[in-house]
C-alpha positions in Angstrom: 9.4 -7.9 -3.7 8.1 -5.5 -1.1 10.8 -3.5 0.8 10.0 -1.2 3.7 12.9 1.2 4.1 13.5 4.0 6.6 12.9 7.4 5.1 16.5 8.5 5.6 17.7 5.6 3.3 14.9 5.8 0.7 16.5 8.2 -1.9 19.8 6.4 -1.9 18.1 3.0 -2.1 15.9 4.2 -5.0 18.9 5.5 -6.9 20.9 2.3 -6.3 18.0 0.1 -7.5 17.5 2.2 -10.6 21.3 2.2 -11.4 21.4 -1.6 -11.7 18.1 -1.9 -13.7 15.4 -2.5 -11.1 12.3 -0.5 -11.6 10.2 0.2 -8.5 7.1 1.9 -7.3 7.7 4.1 -4.2 5.0 4.7 -1.6 5.3 6.8 1.5 4.4 4.9 4.7 5.0 5.0 8.4 6.0 2.5 11.1 3.4 1.3 13.5 5.5 1.2 16.6 7.6 4.4 16.4 5.4 6.2 13.8 8.5 7.2 11.9 8.5 7.8 8.1 9.3 5.0 5.8 9.1 4.3 2.1 7.6 1.1 0.8 9.0 -0.1 -2.5 7.2 -2.5 -4.8 9.8 -4.1 -7.1 9.1 -6.6 -9.8 12.1 -8.9 -9.9 12.8 -12.0 -11.9 13.6 -15.1 -9.7 17.2 -15.1 -10.9 17.8 -11.5 -9.7 16.2 -11.6 -6.2 19.5 -12.1 -4.4 21.0 -9.1 -6.3 18.0 -6.9 -5.4 18.2 -7.8 -1.7 22.0 -7.1 -1.7 21.4 -3.6 -3.2 18.9 -2.9 -0.5 21.2 -4.3 2.2 24.1 -2.0 1.0 22.0 1.1 1.1 20.0 0.7 4.3 21.4 0.8 7.9 20.2 0.6 11.4 20.5 3.7 13.7 20.2 4.3 17.4 17.5 6.7 18.6 16.6 7.9 22.0 12.9 8.0 22.7 10.9 8.9 25.8 8.3 6.2 26.5 4.7 7.2 27.0 3.9 7.3 30.7 1.5 4.7 32.1 -1.8 5.9 33.5 -0.7 7.0 37.0 -2.7 6.1 40.1 -3.4 8.9 42.6 -0.3 9.8 44.5 2.1 8.0 42.0 4.8 9.9 40.2 6.3 8.8 36.9 9.7 10.1 35.6 10.2 9.1 32.0 13.8 8.5 30.9 14.8 8.2 27.3 15.5 4.7 26.1 17.7 3.7 23.2 16.1 1.8 20.4 17.3 0.6 17.1 15.5 2.0 14.0 16.1 1.7 10.3 17.5 -1.0 8.1 14.9 -2.5 5.8 12.3 -5.2 5.9 12.1 -7.1 2.7 9.3 -9.5 1.7 10.0 -11.8 -1.3 6.5 -12.7 -2.6 6.0 -15.2 -5.4 3.9 -13.7 -8.2 2.5 -15.8 -11.0 3.3 -13.1 -13.6 4.0 -9.4 -13.9 4.2 -7.3 -17.0 5.8 -3.9 -17.7 3.5 -2.1 -20.1 
């Protein structure tokens, strides 16, 4: 599994995964759209435990509202642009379940 988790949820998610026996590799990453900090977890999971792992991630990650000021467009001469903050939803997790022929813990 590959799970991209918002930075604010990463420590809690890591601890929850470990507490139920899921080992993971943690890599710092950032989102492309908002450029906010994320953590990407690589988790080797047996097929029979995929649902359990997804549920642990779901229980420890949540969406949040943020207000961001959009980048102004390139103005034409004489135009005036007044940016107003817009509310966007950030956070939660994006989980990819990827079939792997085999993996070994050495």
